[in-house]
N, C-alpha and C positions, 0 to 999 in steps of 0.2 A: 490918105491912108489905106496907103496903099501895100498888103501884105505878099509879098518876093516868097519864093523857096526857103530862106533865111530866116527869114522871120517865123514863118510857122512851120521850121524844123525845131528854134529853138521854144516857143510857144509846148510845142510838143513834149520836149526832153524836160522843161522847167515848169511847166503847167501854168504860164502866165507871158503877158508882156504887155507894159509900160512905154505908152506913146503919149510921148509929148508935147502940146501945140495942139491935138489931133482935134478940136473941135472951135472952129471961125469964129472970129468977135459978136457978129450977129449971131450965131445959133445960140451963144455961152448965156448971150442977154437976154434970149428968149426963155430959157430955160431956167436962169436967175429971177424973171418976172413970174412966169405962172408957180413956181414953186412958192413964189412969197403971196403970190395970191392964196394961194390952198395950207399956206399956213392961215392966215386968219379965218378957217372957216374949223369947227367945232373939230376936237379930234374925234375921230371912228375908224379905230389902231383894227377892227379883226372883220370890216366890210359887212357890218351884221353877221355874224355869227361865218361866213367864207370864206375866211384869209386864216392866217395863222395869228392869233392876237400875240404879236412880240414889242409891239410899243409901249412905249411907258408914260406916259404922258408930256407932257412938255419935254424932257429928257432924252427921249427919242421916241419921233414919229414918225413911221411908214406909209408917205402921200400912194395912195396906189390907184394906178387902172383908169388914169385921168386922161389920158393919148384924144379917147374917141370925145373928149369936151372939152378940148384946143386940137384943131386945125392941122396949128403949129406946130403942133407937138405929134401931130400921127404923119403927118409929112414928113418930118426929122426925124422917124425912129423905121419910116417906111420905106428912106428915101434908096434911091441904086449905093452911096456909098455905105447906107449900111451894111445893105448885101456884100458889097464889095468886099468889107472886114470880115461879114461873118463867116460867109460861102470855104473861105482858104482853112478856115477854125476849126466848119463845126459839120458841114458835109454841104452838099450840092444843093439843096433843097431847105436854102436857111427860112424859120418860119416866127414873127412876132410871138414868144412865151409869155413874156410877162415884165411889167413894166412899173417902176414907181422913185419914190424922189425921198431920199432918209435923212435925214435934216437930225444933226446931235444938237440939246439946246444948251442958252447960253449958262457958264459956269460953272453946269453941275451934268453935262450932255452925258449921257449912262453910256460906258461900254459893251462891246459885244460880243460874246464869245467864241474859239474857236468852231467850228464846224465848214460842211462842203454843202454848197447850194442845192446838191443833190438828195443831203442828210430830211430837207421839207420837204420832198415830192411825194414821199407815200407808198413807192409802185419802183418796181425796179426800172430802168429807163436809159436808152442812150445818153449820156453828159451832155447839154448844151454850154451856151456859151452865157457870160456874163460878161456885162459892156458896161464898164462901174465910170463916172465919171463927174472930175472934183467940181463945181459950180463956186468953192473958194480955192484960194492956199490953202492944201493940207498940211501939215507935221504929228510929229506925234502928241506937241500941245493940244491940239483942238481937234484930236480923234481920229485920222487916220487908218487906212488898212495896215494888216500886216498881213503878210504871206509865208504861208510852208510851203515850199519848191515840191514838186513834183512831177514824175517822169508818166505822164499818163498813158501811155502804150504801155511802160510795165504794171503801172496801178491802178488797176481798172477798179478797184472797189470802193462800194460804201458804205465810210466804216460806221459802225454802231453809232447814234446818238443817243442823250439821253438828255429828255426834259427837266430843264432849270425851274423848277414854277415861285423861283424867285425873282429871279433872271429877267426871264419869260424870255425862254430859250434852246435852243437844239445844244447841243453841247455833244462832239466829236473827238476829241482832245485834252487829256490831261498831263501830257507830259512839260518838258524843263523849257520847249525851245520857244525862245522870245516870239521869233519868225523875222521876217524881213519889212521892214517898212519901208512905206511908199512914202515918199518926201517928194513934194508934186508941187507944179501954181495952176490954177485956174484953166481949167479947157482943158485939161492931160483926159487923158483916156487907161483906165488900165484894163486888160480881157483876160479875164480868166478860166478853166475849165470848173464847173461844175463840180470838179473831183478834188477840185486844187481849195486844200483847207484856208481855211482866214480870220483874222477877228480885224476887230478896228477897236480906237482903246479910248478914257472919255475924251471928252472936251471940257476946259478947263482953261479959255477965253474969255472974254468979254459979249465975243458973235456967237453966231448960229455959223455947224456947220454944213451944208447945204453939199451932197452930192444925187446924181443921179444913176438908178442903174436902169438896165432893159437886156431883155433879155433873148435867146435868139434859139431856136432847136433846132435840128434836121428831120424836118417833118412834123409833124403835131404829136403830140406826148398824150398818147390814150392813156385815160383813167381805165383799167379791168373790171374796176368795179360799175362804171355808169359806162364803160364801150363809146365817151366824149372824149373831145379832147380838153385836160385841165389847164386854165387858165385861155391864154388865147391860142388861135393856130392860124395866124393871116401867114400868107406868104408872102415874101418878098418881092 
């Protein structure tokens, strides 16, 4: 996962990178194993009211903030290799900001609407980095990502988002662009800016679509209401 200057420039011009075969087989097996373990637990989609309630039962589950419960997962998200990935793209002080498994249920796995990840933070902040890891082969049949390219040096705004109570999500784009589908094998990483608009489709296959999402900020993101870091602020 060496991010050379040409890759870093491509990231800034389009707002994302697709990195095939970025996760070694042993790490991929570990992520799948932990995800499957968490799927056996009762759904707690909003962490007792401390997180956005965006889960939709078995159709769309967010298994959040569990790296402290699984040492292998903590080692993975805080590894020097992740610092080497994040630093050229987000800044010289990469910190773990957030992490969660995202699972689309079998046959009826719910889509997720157009949004910027920054649209969920709730206050002005420096853009951060999302690393989305495919734990299964992903295509348009099982709910893969769709991206809208964005020059993040020129288009620096967090767009207005509207909460949709029926689909339980923030929606930040209502245009006609379908987006670029991400067709990848398990073990690929898709890295994108928190300013990059993206969505995901439905899962109509008989298997779960599993992904792991870990996010890094350039230093802590301080909530002005509490003067405390939002979510995590663990330096790499």
